[in-house]
Each structure stands twice: as C-alpha cells, then as structure tokens.
N, C-alpha and C positions, 0 to 999 in steps of 0.2 A: 503493499501498500504505500504511495507515493507520499510527500509531505501538502502535494496541492490539493490532493484525495481527502485526506486528514480534515486541512482546510474545512475544506468544501462542505464535508460532513460536522463540521463542528457546527459551522455555520447553521447549517439546516436542525439540528439537536437545538440550536439554543432559538433560535425562529420559532421551529415549534415547543417548546418551554415555554416560549414568552405567550405565546398564543393560548398553553392551556392554563394559566397564570390568570386569561386575562379572562378567560369561562368561569372564573370565579367571584370577579369583581361584581356582586351585585348593582341594578340601579336602585337609587332612595327612593323610600316611598312605598314599596312593596313587604308586605305582612309575608313571611317566609314560610312560618308553620300554614298558613290557607292555601298555600299557594302549592309545599305539597301535596297538599290533598287533591289536590286535580289530577297527580298522577300515582294516586293509591288507589285500590281496592276495586278497579275497574279494567274491562279489557284492554288491551292496544291498540292504539288507533293512530290517528294523525298526526296527535302532538306528541303522542309516543315518539313517532316514528321522527319527526322533526326535532325532537330534547335530543334522541341519540345522534342524530348528523351533526348536534353542535357541542359533543361532546357531555351535556347535561344540563348547558348553558340555558336554554328554554327552560329547564328547570329550576334554575337560578335565577333566573330573568337578567342574566350576565352582561356585560357590554358587550360581548361579542357574538352574542342570541341568532346574529342573522347571516354569519359568516360571511364567507363571499362569495353566496348564492345571487343577490343582486344587481354585482359584479360580469356575471356568468350571464345571466339574463340579460344584462344591457347589451354584453356583446355579442347575443344571438339575434337579439331586433336589432343594429346597427347592420352588419350583415343582412337581415333580411332587409332593411330599407337599402340596402345596396345592389341588392339584387333587382329591386323593383325600379331602382333610378341608375339610368345610364351616368348621369353628372356624376355618382358618388361612388359609385364601378372605378370613376379614369381616377380617383385619388388614388386607387392601390396603383398604380404605374406611375403615381409622382415623386417615388422614391419617399427617404426619411422626411422630406414634408408633409406629403400625404398620408404616410403610416401616423405621423403625428396628429395630425389634424384629428383622423380617426379615431385616435388613443384618447384626445380629449374630449371626443364626444362619446365616446366609450363613457370613461371617468364622471362626466357629465350627467350623463342616464342612469349612469348606477347610483350615484349620488338621490337622484332624484325617485328614483325606485325605492330606496334606502328609506327615505325619510317618507313615502307614501306607507310603506309596510309598517315603518317604526309608528306613526301615528294609527293605523288600524290597532296594532297590539298593543299601544296604549288605551283605546278607545276600548276594546276587549278587555284587558284588566280590568276598567274602573266601572264596568257595566257587572261585574263576580261582585258581590258584596264580602265586604271586611276583606278582600283583598289588597286596597291601596290604602293607606292611612290617610293620605288628605288630598279627597279624587278632587280634580280641578285645572285650570288650561296650565298651572306652572310644571305638574307631573308632566302634564302630555309632552309640552316643551322639551322639559329637558330628557324624557324619554325618548322624542324624536332624534335632540341632537348628541344622547349618549351613546343611543344606535349607527345612527349613520355616521357619527365617527368611527365607532368601532369597526364597521364596515371597511371605512375609505384608509383607514389603517392596515387592516389586513391586507388588501388591496397589493399597500405599499411594501406590509413588509413578504407578500409574498410574488412580487419582483423581485425583489433582494433576492429571495431563494432559487426564485428561477436564473437568474444572474452569475452567485456567486456560491451558491450551493447545490445538491444536486438533484434529479427528479422536477417534474415542474411544481412550482410552488401551490398554484392554485386545487390541485391535486392534490397535494401534499396535506393543506389544510384542513380541504376535505376529508380526505382521509382518515384523520387525523382524528378529527372529531369525533368521527364515528367509530374509532379504536378502542379508542379511551371507555366509551361504554360499552362494548361487547363483553369481557368477562362477568359483569357484574350481569348481566343478561342473561351469560349461559351459566352462571350461579342460582340465579335464581329460578329458571325451568331445572337444574338437576335437584333444584330444592324441593321443587315441587312433584318430582319423582319421588324422591327418598320420603315423603310424605302421604305417597300413594295419590294424590289427588291428579298424576297422571299415569298411564300405565306405561309399563315398558315396551308395547308393539307401538306407541304412540312418539315414544324417548327415542328409539332405533329408527322411526319411519322421518321423524324429521333430521337426526345424524345423517340418514341416509340421502335424505332429501340435501341438506347442504353438502355433503363430498361429493353427489351429483353433478351440482350445481356449477361448483368450482373446478371439478373436470373440465363442464361443459365450456364455462369462460375463458379459461387456457387454450381450450379446444380452438374454435370459436373465433376470439382474439387473433390467435397465429396462423389461421385458417387464409389465404391469398389466391389470388386467380391470375396468372398469367396469360401474358398476350404476347406475341412472339412476334418483333420486328425487326426488318430485312432493310439494311441499308447500303445502296447500289452505290459501285465505284464512282468516284469521283474527285473532280480538282479544285485545288484551294491554292491560286497562287501558284508556287513552283511544286507544291507538294501533293501527292495521288493519293490519296484515304481508298485501300483496297475493301472490296465487298465484306460486308459485317452483319453479324446476328445479334440483337440486345430482345429484354423481355421488359413488357411493360406489366410491373404486380400492382395489383389491387388488393388491397386486404377486404374481405369478405363486410365488416363493420368499416366502413372509411368516415362515420361519423364519430366515431369513438364513445366518451361518455356524452357529451352534448343533449343528442334528445332525451335520454332520460335527467337530466338533470333542469333542461327546458320543462318537462312532463312536471316533475317534483314543483319548479316553482310555479308554474300556471297551477293546477289542483288545489296550491297551499293560498295561493291569492285568490280562488271563486271561494273556498271557505274559511277564509277572514271575511269576503264580502257576504258570504250570505249570514254567517254569524250575525255582521253588521245590520243585514237589512230586517224585511218582514219575518212575521212568522212564518211563514210558506218559504222561505229561503231558507230560513235554519232547520226546514225539514229535507231541504236539498240538500244541503250541507252536512246534513246526518248520516245522508248516502254515498258523501265520501271519502266514507273513511275505509282502508285499506279493506278487501277481502267484500265489499259490497259492488253488487251488479253496474250502481253508475260509475264509481271508483273505476273497475275494469274497464268499463265500455271507453270510457275516457281519458284517461292513461292511455288504453292503446293507442287511439287513436293521436294522439299526442307525440308520442313515440314513432309513431310511426310518419307522422307530420315531421317531424323535428329530425329525423332520419334522412329524406328524400331533401328536406329543405338544405341539411349543412352537406348532403353528400355531393349535391349540384352547386354548391357555392364551394366547396374546394376544390372539386372536376369539374371542370367546362370540357364537356367533349366537341364543341368550336373549338377552344380552345388549343383545346389538344391534339385535333387535328391540322387545325394550323401548324401547329410547332413540328410536328410531325414533316409534313409537307416541305414546310420550309431547309428541314434536316437533311430532305431526301429520304425518311424512312416509310416504308409502306408494309401495312398488313398483310400478309398471305392471301391471297383470292378474294380481297378486297380493294377495290378501286382507291387513289386520293380523296383526300374535297367532302363534299358531302357524305360519300360513300363510307368514307372512313369515320363520320363524325357520325353518322344513323348508328352504324354498328358497336363504337364504343356507349354512343347512350343508351343500344338495348343491353349489351354487357353490364354495363353500370344499373342499369334498372333492376335487372334481374339479381343480379348480387345484393342488389341494396332493400329489396325485397325479402331475401331471407337474414340478410342484417335485421331488418328492424322484426321481423318477426322472433327470430331470436333475441332480440334486446329485451321485445316486451314479455315473451314468456318466461325469460330469468328473472326480470323483476315482480311478473306477477304473480308465477305458481306459487313460492314460498310463499308469499301474501294470504295465496288461497287455503293452501297446508295448514300455516299457523292458524288463522282466522276460523277455516272447519275446527280444528282441534280443541280449539279454546285455549289456546296458549298465550297468556301474557309475555310476549318475546315479540320483540320489535326490533329484531334485525333479521330485516326484508329481503328482498332480491337486488334493491339500489343499492345498499349498503355493501352487498356482498361483491355485487359486479365491481363499485368504487373499489373495494380491498383491492381483488384481485387486479386490476385494470390496473393500479396505482404502485403495486408489486412489479408487475411483469417489467412496466416503464422504467420503474427504481432498477432493477436486474438490466435492465438493456443499455442503460445509461453508465452502469459501475461496469460492466463487462470491460469495455475498451481500456475503463481507466485503472484497471485492476491487469491488464495486458496489454500494454503498451507497442509491444512487440507483435 
C-alpha cells in the first residue's frame, strides 16, 4: 500500500467520521422521547427506510438528516432539462466554463429542494402533538436553515472525498448512512427469532433472500454487452494505420444507482405532500409504504423511467454513430450513419429494459418478502443495492492503486 493510497484512505475515513458525528447533532426544540416513540412498536415503513439511509439521522432529527439526496435529485432534474433544451446541452461542449455553470445551477437547485423538503419536515413535526417544544415560525426557520446547511456541507464534503479520497464521495455518504444502521437491524431480527416471534423458516427465507440478492447484484452489475467495431485501414499524414478491431462495451445497467435514488426521492416527496394535504391525501400516502400495491406500482414506474432517461443522457446513439463514422469505425453488417445509430438505439433499448427490470426487482422483492413476513426489519432492496455497488466501485478503484505495475 503506497503512501498516497494511505493518505487517501485516511481522508476518506476522516470525512466519514465527520458525517457520522453530524448524524448525532440534533435540531433544537425537538422532544427526543416523543420522537423515539414514532419508531417504536410498529411495522417497518417508509420512515424507517429513510431513517436507515441516514444512519439513524432522521430518528434523531440530526442536521444531516437529508444526507445528499436533494443534490442527487437536483442533478437528475438538471440533466432532464438538458435533454429537453438544446441550449443547455451545448453547455456540456463549452469545456470548464460550461461545466461550472451546470454545477452552480445544480447546487442552487439542490439548495432549493433541501429548503422545501426541510420546510415539509418542520411542518410535519409541528403537526405531531408534544413533539416540538415551542412550535412556530422560529422553529420552522431554524429547521430549514439547519437541514439545508447540513445538506450543502455534505455536498462539499463528498466532493473532497471524490477528489482527494477513494471512491465516489456521494455514493460513500449514502452508503455510510445505511451501513451504520444495518447491524442493529440484523440484531433486532435475530432477537425476534430468539424470542420465538419469528419462525426459523422465515429467518432462513430472509437470509436466503439477502444472499441471493447480493449474488444477483454482483452478477448484473458486472454484466456487459460487447459490440465489435472494425476500423478500416487509413492514412493520417505520413502514418498509415492498419486495419484493426475493438469492442464497444455497454453495461447492462448503464444508469447505475441513479434510478433507485430518484425513485426513493420521488416517493418520499409524495409521502410528505400527502401528510401535509387533505385527509384523502393522507390515505393515499399510507398506501406508499413499502410493500403496499401503490408503492410497488409507482416505484417500478419511477425506476424504469429513471433507467431509460439516464441511459439516454449518458449514451446518445446518434452521437456515438457520428463518432464512429468520424474515426472510420463500422459495426459488422450495419451501414454507417443512421443505420448504425438505429442499431445502437435498438441494442441500448433492449439492455435498458433488462437493466430496469433488474433494478426494480432487486429493490422491491426484499420489501415484498419483509412486508409479507411482518418483520420490523428495514434493510430493503435499495439499501442492499447501494451497499454492494459502492463496494464494487471501491474495490475497482483500489485495485490499480494496490497493483500499480
């Protein structure tokens, strides 16, 4: 292990320690005893899933309760706007200046989303009798400022982790929130088995589901589709490039974790809006708990939409076909130009269908089994997917550092 790698690992661990400490700094004006009652003595629901993703930060109403989710959602919204606007797409081609404009826009939108979400959380807490010691505008303002500032600090911290640490800072912060709460969730489930409240068959079924899901994620995240590209012999100046072939590698899941993060955020926003609206909206929000039919349908639609949208953003068939034609590359039995773009679009669409179904299944199947078994265990599919993908990415980045030769 080189000194540079040691330094990067130390910085990453230090940043994660700062994040972990922030999940224990509570907002002022909250009755901790009344708050703990919200998480006690009831089946696992969406609130428990959100609490798990922040390492218990929501359960303690910590300043880092929102984590970096508003920034991730803002990034997706900005990318969606870039797909709809040709003027915004041109920013990507303006080099560092264009990227700086996009980043500033993303940060501004993330701050707005965090403020809106913080306002919804503050209003929701005030509506619970006995939870807020002194409800009013001062509590709302301090909650909005504290949670928004906490999110923006984590965004900056994640950028430092990406630049000077190891791994992707955003993914590591999202993973760290879940990882710290996983042991307690496992222990609580095993305790139910020891007390006889859960049968051995159900415990074994849950264990088998987790093992199968981990194996499936590893298999699917490493699955790729290879398209052979042939380059004809050509002359550049005095040099003659011989005919050669290469491979265009497409991941089965090109969108990564973005569709899952987007789906979680959208469902969370719908639940908050439902809780703050009319009584019938509250009934609808109750159907958005993990395992409920409406939750399963909407979550699947959000994941599929996110997978197709993000794949289309990162992999444009027309642009890829143009680059191949410019460099003299062709796909076997496919004409250059529009035919190549159509072929790439067909291949990408097919693998995206498989990838989106895989993402939806890996996120929802554990939730269905947990809900049907009645286990107060909030380690769902999104948490498992995030944990395995983050570890795979971290291992891929550490491998060349450990073996520079």
